[in-house]
C-alpha positions, 0 to 999 in steps of 0.5 A: 832334395827331391829325387825327381829323376828317380821317380818313374810311376804314377797313375791318374785313376782320378775322375775323368768323368767331367771330361768324358761327359763333355766328350760325349756331349760334343761327339753327339754335337758332331754327329747331329751337325751333318746338315746346315740345320741339324735336329735340336739337342733339346727339342722334340726330335731329341726326345724322340731320339731318346725314346728310341734309345730307351726302347733298345735298352736291355731289360729283364723286368717291365712294370708298366712303362718302367724298364728295370734291369737287375743283376747280382755279382759275386767277386773274389779278389786276391790283393797282395798289398791291401795297406798300400805299404812299402814294408810290412805289407798285408795280403788278403782275399776279399769277397764282394757281393754286389747288386745293381739296379738300372731303371728308366721311366718315361714319366710323361712325353717329355720327362724321363726319370733314370736311376742307376744304383750299385750296392755291395759289401766287402769281406776280408778273410784274414783281416776281418777288422777291415770289413766294410761297416756299411753298404758300398755304393758304386761310383756311377750311381745316380738319380737323374730327371730329364725335362725337355721344354722347347729348345731347352733340356733341363737335367736334375741329378743326384750322383753319389758314391760310398767307397773305402778303397784308396786306389783313386787317391795317389797321395795316400800310402799306408792306408787300408780304409779311405772310407768316404761318402760323396754326393753331388746334387744339382741342375744343368740347363742346355739351350740349343740355338742350332749353331750355338749351344749354351749350357749352365749348371749348379751343383752342391757337393758334400764329402763325409768321411766314414773313417774318423782318421779322415774327418778333417776332409769333411767339407761342402762346396758350391759349384757353378759353371757354364760353356758356350759351344759354336758349331763352325762346320759339321766336323769342328766345334769351338767354345769357351768354358768357365767354372767357380767352386767355393769349398768350406771344411767342416773342421776348419776352426777345430779338429783333433786331427787336422785343419785344411783351408777353405778356398775359392777356385776359379777357372776359365778357358776354351775348347775345340772338338774335331771329327777327323773321320767318322771313327776318329774324334779329338777334344782339347781344352785349356785355360787358366786356374786360380785358387785362393786359400785362407792360410799359407799353412795347414795344421795337423794335430799330434796328441793335444798339440797342433803344428802348422806346416807351410803351404802355398796360399794361392795358386795361379796355373794353367790347365790343359786336357785332351781326349782322343776316341778312335774306333779302329774297326768293328771289333776294336776301339780305344781312347787316349787322354792326357792333361795337367790340372790342380786338385785339392789335396788330402795332406796339403792345400792342393796337388798338381797332377800330370796324367796319361790314360789309355784304354782299349776294348777288344771284341775279337772273340765270340761272346768275349770282351777284353779291355786293357788299361794303362795309366801314368801320373806325376804329382806334387803336393803344394806343401803341408804335413808330408810335402810329397812328390810322387809318380804312379804307373799301372794297368789292368786287363779284364776278360768278360765271357757271356756264358749264358744269356743271363750269366757273365763270367769275368777275370781281372788283373790290376797292377799299380806301383808308386814311387815317392820322394818321401821315406816309406811311401812307395808301394807295389800292388797286384790284384787278381779277381774273378766274378760272376754276374747274373742278370735276372 
């Protein structure tokens, strides 16, 4: 019997990037839609606006037409529970040097190449066996190429990350190294018809575990999607969206750890975006999701023996998400997001997730930026080897101070707590870090 009443915590640090990208696109739609005939998001006017934005990007190195911004960071963090454990917790001090490179290159009048790359390494002072065995690649790293052709904007991209911190995966406990490389490469095409915006895209996704414990998660996926947005008036946009994802696991036929199921994931729904004022915008999306898995069980191996654990073979559920962006005044801005969704699991076919996130930026002190974050999530696995229901809650406070034009100092506290209905899978974690960033 699951003690759902006893569960109180849960946070979805999980990727809100698609939602934020959609919000950014639609926010730009609203800002352009102040006239009956607005400038195209894909034509020459859009390119000219992009060039003006490029000219304002801060840089510290100019090589011909290429603008570069290079920075180096050294961070020191104390973590009181590096193994995300309920008992026998391990604490450590972690030193992480990082190098960031942002590059933008107007290759031709209508083509722009952009590179955002962050690389680093982590040293554990007391548990050196947890040092990274490879160069870490920051989650926002990407190579993107924008092409403007008439009323079309074509974006070619390759987004990658290489990380080992398990904090983003709420279903994991008692783990230090969740090493994985993720790469998403594809193309998206936007067709601007003034009142109607049509967008289609294709991506190929790869997940490669760098830790043999998680080899069973190695997979690739083909992702296709599209949307149609209709600008009703300068403050309201409505539209429809649909996606299909076809996932195949590398170790589907044989594995010495586990076997998860190949699957087909479909979703279809609608969205609306409203500019209530020039400083307050909201977006709501919702629809239905279907996932078909090959089997109604997952297999995990214990030594030479494989055991099948019951799981749901099919999912049919709604999805909904919302985002509110509010500029309170010139110094304070906030965002609030919430949703219900289903994701592929790490111990089961899928996991159902409900989440709330809130973030505030406080620019109230000279040369100082303060950000506060809060998150809560409630999740339930579909079955599988652990068949866990859990909640996470947490937050963070970050203070950045511009000491000189080239040097920024930062302090951050982050706390996370997990409450699970499975024995020895709760944890509490506190992290305090300081860092210095030098922009060359």
